[in-house]
N, C-alpha and C positions, 0 to 999 in steps of 0.2 A: 337239618332235615328233621321233620317230625313224622312219626309213624303212629298210627292208631290200630293196634291189633284187632279191635272190634270192628274196624272198617270205616269209622267215621270220626274225623278230627273235630267235628262239631258236637259230639256227645260227651257227657261225663264219663270218666273212666281212665283206664290205663293208656298212657302215651309213652313213646320212646323217642327221645331227642338225641339225634346224632349231630355232633358239633365238630367242626374242623376249621382252623384258622392258621394263617402263616403271616408272621409279622417281621418286617425288615426295618431296622432303625440304623441311622448313621449319625454320628456326632463327632465333632472335632475339638481337640484341645489345642493349645498353642504349639504343641510338639508332635501330636499324633492324631490320626483318624481311627475311630473305632466303629465297627459294624457288629450288629447283633441280629441273628435270625432266630426267631422263636416259633416253632411249630407246636400247635396244641390240638388235641383230639379227645373226645369223650363220648361215652355211650351212657345216657342218663334215663333210666326208667323213671316214670313219674305219674302224676295224677292230675286230671283236669276236672274242675268244678265250675259250673256256670249257674248263677242264680240271677234271674232277671237280666239286666244289662251289664253285669260284672262277671268276668271270667278270671279264674285264678289257676295257675299251673305251678306245681312244685316237683322238682327233680333231684335225684342224687344217684351217683354211680362212679365207675372208674374213669380215670383221666390219665393221659400221657402227655409229656412235654419233652421237646428236644431243643436245647439251647446251643447254638453255634456262635462262637465269639471270634472276631478277628481284630487285632491279634489275639491269640489264645491267652487266656488268663488262668493258669493252673490253679490258683487259689480260689477261683469263683466257685461257690458251692452249688450253683445251678447249671454249670456247664455240663453238656452231655444229655443223656436220657434219664427221665424221672417218671415214676408212677405214683399215683395217689388217688384221691377222691375229689369230686367236684359236686357242689351243691348249687342249685339255681332255682329262681322263682320268677314268674311273669304275671303281671296283672294288666288286664285290659278292661276299660270302663267306657261306656258310651252314655254320658249323662243326658244327651239329646240325640236325635237321629243324625244331626250334622256335626257333632263334636265327639272327640275321643280323648282319653287320657290313658297313657300307658307307662308302666314302670317295670324294670327288670333288675335283678341283682344276681351276682354269681361270686362264689369264693371256692378256693381249692386248698387242699392240704399240701400242695407242692409250693414251697416257699411261703410267702405271705401275700399272695396275690388275691385281689378282689376287684370287682367292677360293679358299677351301677349306672343306670340310664333312666331318664324320665323324659316324656314327650307329651305334647298336646297337639291336637290337629283338628282341622275342619274339613268336612267332606267337600270335594271339589268335582264338579261335573258328574257326580254320582259314580265316580270311577276309582278314586283314591283319596287318601288323607294327606294334608300338607300342614306343616306348622313348625314350631320351635322344638329343639331338643337340647338337653344338657346331659353330660356324663362325666364320670370320674373313674379312674382305674389306678391301681397301685400295686407295686411289688416291692421287694427289698431294696431296689435301686432307685426308683423314682415314683412320683405321683403325677398323673396327667389329668388336666381339666379340659373339657371340651364344651363349646357352645356353638350351636349351628341350627340348621333347618333340615327337615326330613320330608320325604315323600314315601308313604307307606300304603301297602295294600293294592298296588297296581298289578292287575292280573293279565297274564298272557298264557292262555291255555291252562295247563296244570301248574304253572309257576306263578307264585305271588312274590313280588319284588318289594324291597325296602332299600332306599338309598338315603344317605345323609352326608352333609358337608358343612364345614365351618372352621372355626379357629380352635387351636389347641395350644396349651401352655403346660410346661412341666415344672417340677420342683427345682430344676436347675435354671429356671427363668428363660428357657428356650421356647420360642413360639413358632407357629406355622399354621398350615392348613391341613385338615384331615379329610379323608373320604371314607365312606363305609358303604358296603353293598351286602345285602342279605337276600337270599332266595329260599322260599319255602315251596316244596313240591307238593301240591294237593292232588291226590288221586283217590 
């Protein structure tokens, strides 16, 4: 969720980004099944700058994570609750009225976690953007690579939706399908 204390998300100035995610992963070894549930939240004050058809946002603030492991691994340094800082940036560029390019990156002081995403898109039916996306994320356990497609900027009332889906592979050579849903409340 993005808030603009000055009242307009489309003007330069102070923004507050509220972020929350819940991730559930399961993987099997020849002898045991492991599950991990990671909850993340952050409140990131930041700044928006728009010049011409380029928009840049930069954020930094407090972050919290909760890692629940089954079976419990007492030696895991990230099990339980952790507090730290998160840094993030977003770039949106419309080189033409029917094309967009976006990039985002985030890193935290909790563990060695980072993520990055890049996407391109074409305006469809003058209602949303559609195109390819790639992303990578990592922590002390593994690295994930994703390649897929996105639909961005579909508006329903005060909500603006972003969805993506595609293929994922990690540093353990496990592959599968990913899905991503994002909602921005514009008021």
